[in-house]
N, C-alpha and C positions, 0 to 999 in steps of 0.2 A: 504494500500500500504506500502510495506517495502522498505526502502532506505538504509538498512545495506549492506555494502560491502560484508559481509560474505554470504548474501543471493543472491548476484548477480554474484559472481565469482565461476564458477564450478570447478576451479582448486585449490581451497583451500585444502591444505594438512591437515593431522590429527593434526600436531603440530601447524599449523596456526589457525585452528579452536579452538584448546585448548587455544591458546594465546588470541584469540578474546573473548572466553567465560570468561576467568579470568579477562581480562581488562574491559569487558562490565559490569560484576557484580560489580567490584570495582568502575567504573565510576558511575553506577546507585545507588548503595547502600551506597557508602562512599563519593565520590566526590560531587555529586549533592547536597545532603542535607548539607554537610559541607560548600560547596561554598555559598549556599543560606544563611546559618547562618553567615558566616564570612563577607558576603557582607554588612550586617547591622551594623557591628562593626566599631569602629574607627581603624585607622591603628595601634595604640598602642595596642588595645585590641586583634587584630588579632593574635599578636605574644606573648600575655601574657602566663604565665606558664600553666594556666588552659584552654587554647584555644584548640578547637577541631583540629586546624591545626596540632598539634603534633601527634594526632591519625592518621591523613591522611598520614603523613610521615612514621610513624611506620608501618602501614598496607601496604603501598607501598613497603617498604623494605622487609617485611615478604613474600609478594607475588613474589618478584624477578622480578617485571615488568621493572626495569631499567637495567637488566643484559643481554640483548640480545647480546651485543657485546662480552660478555665473553663466549658465547657458541661456542667452537671451532668446534663442529660437524656441524655447519651451514656454508654454503658458504656466501660470501658477498651479493649475490643476495637474498638468503633466509633471511639473517639478515635484508636486506632492506625491504623486503615484511612484515616481522613481525613488524619492526619499524613503517611502515605505518598503519598496522592493529591496533597495540596497541596505537600509537599516535593519531589516529583518534578517538578512543573510549575515551581516556583521554580528548581530546578537546571537545568531545560531553558531557562529564561529567561536566567539568568546565575548561575553557581555562586558567584562571589565575593560578589555582592549577597545571594544566598540565605544564605550563612554569616553575613554581617553582620546581616541581619534576624533570623536565628535566635538568635544569641548575644546580641543586644540585650536579650532577655527574661530572661537568666539571673539578674540580681539580683532582679527581681520574683518569679521562680519560687522562688528560695531564700528570700526573705522570706515568701512564702506557705507554704513548707514549714515554716518556724519556728512558724507559728500565732500569732505575736506581733502583736497589733493595731497597736502603735506602729510596728513595722517595715513591716507591710503598708501602713500609711498613708504612711510616709516614702518607700517605693519602689513606687509604684503602677504599674499597667500604663501603658505609654507612656514609662517611664523608659528612656533610652538607656543600655544597660549593656554590660559586657564580662565575660569569664571570664578572670580573672588567675590563671594556674596556672604556666606555664613561666617559668623563670628562666635567667639567663646561664650558670650552671653546672649546671643541672638541666633535662633535657628528658624523655625517655621514662623515666628512672629514677624520676621522681615517681610512677609507677604500678608500681614494682618491688616490690610487696608480698610476693611469694613468692620474692624474690631470684633470679628466673630470669635476670636480666641481670648478676649478680655475676661478676666475673672473679677467679680465684685471685690472692690478694695485693693485690687492689684494696681501696680504702677509700672510704667516702662522703665527698663534698665537703661543706663547711659550707653550710647553707642561705643563700640570698641575701636572703631576706625573712623576718623573725621578728617575732612579736607577743609582748610580755611583759606580764604582769598588773601593774596598778598600782591597787590598791584596787578600785573599782567600774568601772574602765576598763581598756582595753588600749592600749598604745602600740606602733604598727607602724612598723618601720624596714626599709629595704632596697629591693630592685629586682626588678621583673618584666621579662622579656625583650622584645626587639623584635618578638616574634611574637604579642603579645596582640591578638586580633581586636577591633576598635573601640577599641583602647587609647588613642589620642590624642584621641578624640572623646567617649568615654563620660562620663556623669554619675555613674555608680555602678559598682561592681565586685562580682562574686561572687569573693571573694578566697580562694584556697586557699594556705595558707602554714604555715610552722613556728610552733609555739607553745612558748615557753619554759616548761618545767614547773617551774622554780624549784630543781631539784636537779642542774643540769648536763646534764639530758637535754632533748630536744625531741620533741614529737609533732606530728601534723598537725591542722589546724583549718580550718573554713570560716567566713568572715566576710562580711557584707554591709556595704559601706562606701561613703560618698560620695566622689566624686573632684573635686568642684568647691569644696572648702573648703581652708583652710590645711593644710599638711602633705603636700600632694601636688603633684608636678610631673610633666610628661610630656615624653618625647623627641620627636624629629621623626618624622613618618610614614615607614615603611619602604618603600623602592623595591623592587619585585619584578618577576620576569619575567612573571608571570601573576596572575590574580585581582586586578588592579590597582584594581578598584572596592572591594575589601575593605581598609579602613583597618586597619593594624597598627602597633604602636609600643610603646616602653618606658613603664613607669610607675615613678616613684620615690616611695617613702614616707619622709618626713622627720619622724619622730616624730609620725605621725598619731595623734591621741588619739580613741578612740571608746568609747562606753559598752559595758559588758560584755555587754549583750544583743545586740550586733552579732555576737557569736560564736554562730552558730546550730548549728554542729556541733563539739562538743568532741573532744579527741583520742581518747577511747575509742570514739567513733562514726565516726571519720574514714574508716576503710577502707570500711565498708559504704556510707557516703554517696558517697565517691569512686567506688566501683564503680557505684552507681546512676547518677550523673551521667555517668560515662564510657560506660555502656551507652546512655544517651540521646544523647550526643554522637556516638558511633561509629555507632549506628543511623541518626542523622540524616545523617551524612556518607554512609552507604550510600545513603540515599534521594536526597540531592542529586546524587550522581554517577551514579546510574541515569539521572536526568534529563539530566545533561551528556552521558552516552554516547548517549542517545536523540537529543539535538540533533545530535551529530556524524553519527549514522547517517542521520537525515533529510536533513541537508545533502548527504551523499554520494549518497543515492538521487536527490535532486532534480537535482544536477549531472550524474550519470551519464545521466539521461534527456534532458538538454539538450545535452551536449557530443557533437559529432559527430567521429568519426575512422574512417577506413576506409570512408567512405560511409554509416555508420549511427551512431546514438547509441551511446556506449560501453556503455550498459546492455545492449545486445543481444549483446555479446561474452561468451562463456561464462566466461572468467576473471574478468570483472567481476562477473557474477552469483554466482560462487562466493565472491568476496571479500565481497560485500554480505551473502550469507547467513551467512557466518561472523560478521560484525559483528552481524547481527540476533540470532543465537542467544546471543551474549555479552550483549547487552542484556537479552534475556528471562531468561536464567539469573540475572543479577545482580538483576533486579527480583524474580524469584520468591524468591530467597534473602532479599533485604532485607525483603520483605513478611512472610515467615515469621518472621524474626528479631524484627521490631518487634511482630508480633502475639503471639508467645510471651512476650517479655519484658514486654509490657503486662499479661499475665495472671498474672505471677509476683510474689510478695511480694519475693523476692530474684532480680533479673534475672541472666542469665548473661552475663558479660563476654565469654567466649570466643565466644559466638554473635554479639554485637554487633561484635566485632573481625572475625569471618569476613565479615560483611556489608561493613564498611568496606574491608577489604583487597580483597575480590572486586570491589566496585563501582568503587573507584578504579582498580584495575588494568584493569578492563574499559573504563572511561572513557578511560584513556590509550591503550590498544591500539586501541580503536575510533576515537578521534580521530586516531591516527597513520595507521591505514588510510584514514580519510577524507581526510586530507591527501594521501596517495598517489593517491587517486581524482582529486583536483583537479589533481594534477600541478603544473606551473609556476604555475598560477593560485593554488594553495593557499599558496605561500610569500609572496605579496603581503600587506602589512599591511592592505590594503583588503579582503581576503577573510575572511569571518567564521570559517572553519574554522581559520585560523591562530591566532586568539584562543582558541578552544575547546581547541586542542591545548596551548597554554601553560597555560591554566587547569587542564586535566586533569593535566598533569605535576606541578603543585604538590601535588595532592591525595594523592599517594602518600607525602608527607612530613608534611603538616600533621595535627594531632591524633594525632601519633605516627607515625613512619615505619613502613611496612608490615612490614619485616623484624623490627623490634623488637617491634611489636605481636603478630606471630606467635609470638615466643618467650614473651611474656606469656600469650597465650591457651593455648599448649601446656602451660604449667605448671599450668593448671587441669584438665587431663585426669585 
């Protein structure tokens, strides 16, 4: 049985099929073996100079898999379809690497959004970037625009990272948390932080800033239970001085931009973990057809087929929702965050449940560190927390109803 989207959708265009073939080969031949190797290393060794991680980044750039948005010949809807096709394959290959490759483009994307030729030249495609938004004292409340997360009697904590105006420059001071993806390896950051408004108040702003100059230090890479190929770590800003044009989203436009970026990120997480869920399902089906118990392959037992079908429909339901969400938001001037959150929550929950059921299919073999499903299970578990934990995201989404 095939569960590839390309085999199920009769409307695949020639360009979409070509994108799928390129992404699938890269996921199968580069990402999966690299992800398995990196999973066994320490967080420091993952990013060492001789690490296979750098081969993954290089080959991804050479294939142009992250350049869908730059193809002016494609409509927003066509771009959305290809993003889903490519993103699912990368998530199928290795979810941690897929996130790392995706977020690497954030500073370039934000520079292009600014329309400033100097910034576009300074942060070109291929710049290894990160998305620096979470802080030690601020996680999901950074998107609490409608105060859906407020507790009676609670009060906001002071921002951990603040930019203050100094003539034609901004001076940035403070810290971003240990969960910044690509945080300790990035050359540049799409920095979401507080902006001192000069009257005792702060607003939000988005900057594009270099990370390889004076005024920036980085923490050690974070050790995690899963997605170990995804580098994450703290960034410290020590009076980093940047020109005023590095502020590409001022406070008055911050909420709308944050919504748009969160829609892109949550939709992308949905796509990635559809692929992760599909990987777990395919592993379970393959093992069920090989493993013999009671004189026959366990696939022939009714209870096993029932379990596998439940997993199959979870994957297909998550895929259908994600593709609908990405397509709808691509066609809207103002994307709907509640839709993107629905995809992220549904896909990551499906990935975890399908991976857990797949681990059960493998039985004792599945708990061995040498068995690939064990890694997929750990990778999927983290997804329900990263980019906003699912329960909190649900409250944010419901406040939009």
